[in-house]
C-alpha positions as CSV (number, residue, x, y, z in Angstrom):
1,M,12.2,-22.7,-28.0
2,D,8.7,-24.0,-28.3
3,L,6.3,-21.8,-26.4
4,S,3.4,-24.3,-26.1
5,E,3.1,-24.2,-22.4
6,D,1.0,-21.5,-20.7
7,F,3.5,-21.1,-17.8
8,E,6.4,-20.4,-20.1
9,V,4.4,-17.7,-21.9
10,K,3.3,-16.3,-18.6
11,R,6.8,-16.0,-17.3
12,F,8.1,-14.3,-20.4
13,M,5.2,-11.8,-20.5
14,L,5.5,-10.9,-16.8
15,G,9.2,-10.4,-17.1
16,L,9.0,-8.3,-20.3
17,S,6.1,-6.3,-19.0
18,S,8.2,-5.3,-15.9
19,L,10.6,-3.6,-18.3
20,L,7.8,-1.1,-19.2
21,A,8.5,1.2,-16.3
22,P,8.9,5.0,-16.1
23,I,12.4,4.7,-14.9
24,E,15.7,5.1,-16.8
25,M,16.6,1.7,-18.3
26,P,20.0,0.6,-19.3
27,A,20.8,1.3,-23.0
28,A,20.6,-2.4,-23.9
29,I,16.9,-2.3,-22.9
30,A,16.0,1.2,-24.0
31,N,17.5,0.5,-27.5
32,N,15.4,-2.6,-27.8
33,Y,11.9,-1.4,-26.8
34,A,10.7,-2.2,-30.3
35,N,11.7,-5.9,-29.9
36,V,10.2,-5.9,-26.4
37,M,6.9,-4.6,-27.6
38,K,6.8,-7.0,-30.6
39,A,7.6,-9.9,-28.2
40,L,4.8,-8.8,-25.8
41,V,2.3,-8.6,-28.7
42,Y,3.4,-12.0,-30.0
43,L,3.2,-13.6,-26.5
44,S,-0.2,-12.1,-25.8
45,Q,-1.5,-13.7,-29.0
46,K,0.2,-17.0,-28.1
47,S,-1.3,-16.9,-24.6
48,C,-4.8,-16.4,-26.0
49,E,-4.2,-19.3,-28.4
50,I,-3.1,-21.6,-25.6
51,F,-6.1,-20.7,-23.5
52,E,-8.5,-21.2,-26.4
53,K,-6.9,-24.6,-27.1
54,S,-7.1,-25.7,-23.5
55,Q,-10.8,-24.6,-23.4
56,Q,-11.5,-26.7,-26.5
57,I,-9.8,-29.7,-24.9
58,K,-11.8,-29.3,-21.7
59,E,-15.1,-29.1,-23.7
60,K,-14.2,-32.2,-25.7
61,E,-13.4,-34.1,-22.5
62,A,-16.7,-32.9,-20.9
63,M,-18.6,-34.1,-24.0
64,A,-16.8,-37.4,-23.9
65,E,-17.7,-37.9,-20.3
66,V,-21.3,-37.2,-21.0
67,E,-21.3,-39.6,-23.9
68,E,-19.5,-42.2,-21.8
69,E,-22.1,-41.9,-19.0
70,G,-24.9,-42.6,-21.4
71,A,-23.2,-45.6,-23.1
72,I,-24.7,-49.0,-22.7
73,I,-23.0,-52.3,-23.2
74,E,-24.6,-55.7,-23.5
75,D,-23.5,-58.7,-21.5
76,E,-24.7,-62.4,-21.5
77,D,-26.1,-62.1,-18.0
78,Y,-27.6,-58.7,-18.2
79,D,-29.6,-56.9,-20.8
80,E,-28.2,-53.5,-20.1
81,I,-25.3,-52.3,-18.0
82,D,-24.3,-48.7,-17.5
83,I,-20.6,-48.1,-18.0
84,E,-19.0,-46.3,-15.0
85,S,-15.7,-44.5,-15.1
86,D,-12.8,-46.4,-13.5
87,E,-10.8,-43.2,-13.1
88,D,-11.5,-42.9,-9.4
89,D,-10.4,-46.5,-8.8
90,E,-7.1,-46.1,-10.6
91,E,-4.2,-45.1,-8.4
92,W,-2.6,-41.7,-9.3
93,D,1.2,-42.1,-9.7
94,G,2.1,-38.5,-9.3
95,S,2.7,-37.9,-13.0
96,E,1.5,-35.0,-15.0
97,D,-2.2,-34.7,-16.0
98,E,-3.5,-34.6,-19.6
99,F,-2.5,-30.9,-19.9
100,G,1.1,-31.6,-19.0
101,Q,0.7,-29.9,-15.6
102,N,1.6,-31.4,-12.3
103,D,-1.2,-30.8,-9.8
104,L,1.2,-30.9,-6.8
105,Y,3.0,-27.7,-7.9
106,N,1.3,-24.4,-7.5
107,S,2.8,-21.1,-8.1
108,P,1.7,-17.6,-7.2
109,L,2.0,-16.9,-11.0
110,D,-1.0,-19.3,-11.6
111,D,-3.3,-16.6,-10.3
112,I,-2.1,-13.9,-12.7
113,N,-3.5,-13.4,-16.1
114,E,-0.5,-12.2,-18.1
115,V,-2.5,-10.6,-20.9
116,V,-4.5,-8.6,-18.4
117,F,-1.4,-7.7,-16.5
118,F,0.2,-6.3,-19.7
119,H,-2.9,-4.4,-20.6
120,E,-3.1,-2.9,-17.2
121,K,0.5,-2.0,-17.3
122,M,0.0,-0.1,-20.6
123,A,-3.2,1.5,-19.3
124,N,-1.3,2.8,-16.3
125,L,1.4,4.2,-18.4
126,Q,-1.1,5.8,-20.7
127,S,-2.7,7.7,-17.8
128,S,0.4,8.5,-15.8
129,H,3.3,8.6,-18.2
130,K,1.8,9.5,-21.6
131,E,5.2,10.2,-23.2
132,L,6.5,6.7,-22.4
133,Y,3.2,5.1,-23.5
134,D,3.3,7.0,-26.8
135,Y,7.0,6.0,-27.4
136,L,6.3,2.3,-26.7
137,C,3.2,2.3,-29.0
138,A,5.3,4.0,-31.7
139,Q,7.7,1.0,-31.5
140,L,5.0,-1.2,-33.0
141,S,4.3,-1.1,-36.7
142,S,0.7,-1.3,-38.0
143,E,1.3,-5.1,-38.6
144,D,2.1,-5.8,-35.0
145,G,-1.1,-4.9,-33.3
């Protein structure tokens, strides 16, 4: 599975983070906490990469708009004509935007930062259930995080 979309990473992280609870988990989960923690660390890194990439794309687009606004073309009848964007004149067909997101669909998950959610979950465990926190952290090797 290609985890290139922010929403996919967000769903996985929120789901896996919910397994980090101070309740008795089924053996299938309790025996795989090492994999859960490794997955959460990987997904956190992936989420940060996707965010950084989207910020770079937005910055490039902003720079392109600034450059386009200042562009000048020559015409036979006019010495200088400013180029204006035709984006507002084009009819939107309901398709996805340049980031692959459909603006008509909003989810309550859009307002949650999954990395902060995971961090807060771990911080809460550290303060209220130190044993579980220590156990979960012990599941990570020094390479993982």
